[in-house]
C-alpha positions as a LaTeX table, in Angstrom:
\begin{tabular}{lrrr}
\hline
Residue & $x$ (\AA) & $y$ (\AA) & $z$ (\AA) \\
\hline
Met1 & $-8.90$ & 3.06 & 84.17 \\
Lys2 & $-7.89$ & 0.74 & 81.43 \\
Ala3 & $-4.79$ & $-1.44$ & 81.64 \\
Val4 & $-3.02$ & $-3.69$ & 79.19 \\
Ile5 & $-1.00$ & $-6.20$ & 81.20 \\
Gln6 & 1.77 & $-8.13$ & 79.51 \\
Arg7 & 3.72 & $-10.94$ & 81.16 \\
Val8 & 7.36 & $-10.30$ & 80.28 \\
Thr9 & 10.77 & $-11.84$ & 80.71 \\
Lys10 & 12.19 & $-8.35$ & 80.28 \\
Ala11 & 10.94 & $-4.84$ & 79.60 \\
Gly12 & 12.37 & $-1.37$ & 79.49 \\
Val13 & 11.53 & 2.27 & 78.87 \\
Thr14 & 13.87 & 4.66 & 77.05 \\
Ile15 & 13.45 & 8.44 & 76.87 \\
Asp16 & 15.84 & 10.58 & 74.80 \\
Asn17 & 18.13 & 7.55 & 74.28 \\
Lys18 & 18.42 & 7.00 & 78.05 \\
Val19 & 17.02 & 3.89 & 79.74 \\
Val20 & 14.82 & 5.19 & 82.59 \\
Ala21 & 13.35 & 1.87 & 83.71 \\
Ser22 & 13.99 & $-1.81$ & 83.15 \\
Ile23 & 12.87 & $-5.09$ & 84.70 \\
Ser24 & 13.16 & $-8.81$ & 84.25 \\
Asp25 & 10.46 & $-11.42$ & 84.94 \\
Gly26 & 7.26 & $-9.59$ & 85.70 \\
Leu27 & 4.63 & $-7.37$ & 84.18 \\
Leu28 & 4.54 & $-4.42$ & 81.84 \\
Val29 & 1.38 & $-2.43$ & 82.57 \\
Leu30 & 0.18 & 0.17 & 80.07 \\
Leu31 & $-2.28$ & 2.45 & 81.91 \\
Gly32 & $-4.94$ & 4.73 & 80.46 \\
Ile33 & $-6.88$ & 7.16 & 82.67 \\
Ile34 & $-10.18$ & 8.99 & 82.14 \\
Asp35 & $-11.75$ & 11.87 & 84.11 \\
Glu36 & $-14.23$ & 9.57 & 85.85 \\
Asp37 & $-11.51$ & 7.40 & 87.43 \\
Thr38 & $-11.35$ & 7.44 & 91.24 \\
Gln39 & $-9.41$ & 6.06 & 94.20 \\
Glu40 & $-11.77$ & 3.08 & 94.09 \\
Asp41 & $-10.59$ & 2.31 & 90.53 \\
Ile42 & $-6.97$ & 2.59 & 91.67 \\
Glu43 & $-7.45$ & 0.19 & 94.57 \\
Trp44 & $-9.48$ & $-2.35$ & 92.60 \\
Leu45 & $-7.12$ & $-2.38$ & 89.62 \\
Ser46 & $-3.92$ & $-2.58$ & 91.66 \\
Asn47 & $-5.28$ & $-5.48$ & 93.71 \\
Lys48 & $-6.52$ & $-7.26$ & 90.59 \\
Ile49 & $-3.20$ & $-6.97$ & 88.76 \\
Val50 & $-0.87$ & $-8.02$ & 91.59 \\
Asn51 & $-3.05$ & $-11.07$ & 92.26 \\
Leu52 & $-3.61$ & $-12.16$ & 88.64 \\
Arg53 & $-2.50$ & $-15.78$ & 88.41 \\
Ile54 & $-0.76$ & $-15.65$ & 85.04 \\
Phe55 & 2.65 & $-17.13$ & 85.86 \\
Gly56 & 3.41 & $-20.83$ & 85.59 \\
Asp57 & 3.63 & $-23.08$ & 88.63 \\
Glu58 & 5.81 & $-26.20$ & 88.94 \\
Asn59 & 3.40 & $-28.01$ & 86.56 \\
Gly60 & 3.43 & $-25.22$ & 83.97 \\
Val61 & $-0.12$ & $-24.16$ & 84.87 \\
Met62 & $-0.81$ & $-20.42$ & 85.13 \\
Asn63 & $-1.43$ & $-20.49$ & 88.86 \\
Lys64 & 0.98 & $-17.92$ & 90.33 \\
Ser65 & 0.79 & $-14.15$ & 90.61 \\
Val66 & 3.53 & $-11.57$ & 90.26 \\
Leu67 & 3.58 & $-11.54$ & 94.08 \\
Asp68 & 4.11 & $-15.32$ & 94.19 \\
Ile69 & 7.12 & $-15.19$ & 91.88 \\
Asp70 & 8.56 & $-12.04$ & 93.48 \\
Gly71 & 8.27 & $-10.43$ & 90.05 \\
Asn72 & 8.76 & $-6.85$ & 88.96 \\
Ile73 & 6.47 & $-4.31$ & 87.35 \\
Ile74 & 6.83 & $-1.36$ & 84.99 \\
Val75 & 3.87 & 1.03 & 84.63 \\
Val76 & 3.67 & 3.24 & 81.54 \\
Ser77 & 1.01 & 5.90 & 81.09 \\
Gln78 & $-0.75$ & 5.60 & 77.75 \\
Leu79 & $-3.55$ & 7.95 & 76.82 \\
Thr80 & $-4.06$ & 6.12 & 73.52 \\
Leu81 & $-5.75$ & 3.23 & 75.38 \\
His82 & $-8.88$ & 5.38 & 75.45 \\
Ala83 & $-8.80$ & 6.18 & 71.74 \\
Ser84 & $-12.13$ & 6.34 & 69.97 \\
Thr85 & $-12.06$ & 5.01 & 66.42 \\
Lys86 & $-15.79$ & 5.27 & 65.83 \\
Lys87 & $-15.58$ & 8.01 & 63.19 \\
Gly88 & $-13.04$ & 8.18 & 60.40 \\
Asn89 & $-9.51$ & 6.87 & 60.51 \\
Arg90 & $-7.92$ & 9.35 & 62.88 \\
Pro91 & $-8.40$ & 8.27 & 66.52 \\
Ser92 & $-9.86$ & 10.74 & 68.98 \\
Tyr93 & $-8.40$ & 10.93 & 72.47 \\
Ile94 & $-11.12$ & 13.11 & 73.97 \\
Lys95 & $-11.97$ & 10.45 & 76.60 \\
Ala96 & $-8.43$ & 10.45 & 77.99 \\
Ala97 & $-7.99$ & 12.57 & 81.11 \\
Lys98 & $-6.09$ & 15.82 & 80.82 \\
Pro99 & $-2.74$ & 15.96 & 82.65 \\
Glu100 & $-4.11$ & 17.92 & 85.63 \\
Val101 & $-6.47$ & 15.00 & 86.35 \\
Ala102 & $-4.40$ & 12.12 & 85.02 \\
Ile103 & $-1.05$ & 12.83 & 86.69 \\
Pro104 & $-2.30$ & 12.72 & 90.30 \\
Leu105 & $-4.29$ & 9.55 & 89.53 \\
Tyr106 & $-1.29$ & 7.97 & 87.80 \\
Glu107 & 0.97 & 8.80 & 90.74 \\
Ala108 & $-1.59$ & 7.47 & 93.22 \\
Phe109 & $-1.89$ & 4.26 & 91.20 \\
Val110 & 1.89 & 3.73 & 91.20 \\
Glu111 & 2.01 & 4.38 & 94.96 \\
Lys112 & $-0.82$ & 1.91 & 95.63 \\
Phe113 & 0.81 & $-0.62$ & 93.31 \\
Gln114 & 4.07 & $-0.33$ & 95.27 \\
Gln115 & 2.20 & $-0.92$ & 98.54 \\
Asp116 & 0.40 & $-3.96$ & 97.13 \\
Leu117 & 3.56 & $-5.38$ & 95.54 \\
Gly118 & 5.78 & $-4.61$ & 98.51 \\
Lys119 & 8.57 & $-3.15$ & 96.43 \\
Thr120 & 9.43 & $-0.38$ & 93.99 \\
Val121 & 7.46 & $-0.27$ & 90.75 \\
Arg122 & 9.38 & 1.13 & 87.81 \\
Thr123 & 7.74 & 3.74 & 85.59 \\
Gly124 & 8.08 & 5.67 & 82.41 \\
Glu125 & 7.55 & 9.43 & 82.46 \\
Phe126 & 4.02 & 10.75 & 82.14 \\
Gly127 & 3.53 & 12.54 & 78.81 \\
Ala128 & 7.02 & 11.83 & 77.51 \\
Asp129 & 7.84 & 10.35 & 74.12 \\
Met130 & 8.87 & 6.90 & 75.33 \\
Lys131 & 10.30 & 3.88 & 73.59 \\
Val132 & 8.95 & 0.77 & 75.30 \\
Glu133 & 10.72 & $-2.50$ & 74.67 \\
Leu134 & 9.51 & $-5.86$ & 75.91 \\
Leu135 & 9.86 & $-9.56$ & 75.48 \\
Asn136 & 6.32 & $-10.87$ & 75.99 \\
Asp137 & 6.37 & $-14.24$ & 77.73 \\
Gly138 & 3.82 & $-16.69$ & 76.36 \\
Pro139 & 2.59 & $-14.41$ & 74.89 \\
Val140 & 0.30 & $-13.43$ & 77.74 \\
Thr141 & $-1.58$ & $-10.14$ & 77.32 \\
Ile142 & $-4.66$ & $-9.21$ & 79.34 \\
Ile143 & $-6.84$ & $-6.09$ & 79.10 \\
Ile144 & $-8.70$ & $-4.86$ & 82.18 \\
Asp145 & $-11.13$ & $-1.94$ & 82.29 \\
Thr146 & $-12.36$ & $-0.79$ & 85.70 \\
Lys147 & $-15.57$ & 0.45 & 84.10 \\
Asn148 & $-16.30$ & $-3.04$ & 82.74 \\
Lys149 & $-15.40$ & $-5.56$ & 85.44 \\
Asp150 & $-16.67$ & $-8.66$ & 83.57 \\
\hline
\end{tabular}
């Protein structure tokens, strides 16, 4: 799994001109899934994200997690995170998991995320044409790949 995590003061997802999810103060997580992803990836990534200390403390030092600030999270599926741009100028998405693999993993990730966060995690709609709006705070943007845990 690959995730792009953005610290936001607000974020929202719109589908067909209807807002389906919105949050304030928290994280927008763009999530890409490949066939090799497992429950272990889900558990590791969820734990890593909810405990990332990327929010300011009373001294303005990034020392608090989304849990510490009682923040919110939106998760948006994004197959383009696994784009290959090695050849030519048209990205290939062959690494991205097909829906029959990706959807159950995506749903399991959201469920685990909700358990780890202790509240509802907002989502987009898997495979939909979504408009994602955010106000990145900082800006703070972090990329995590469960296949490269450096």
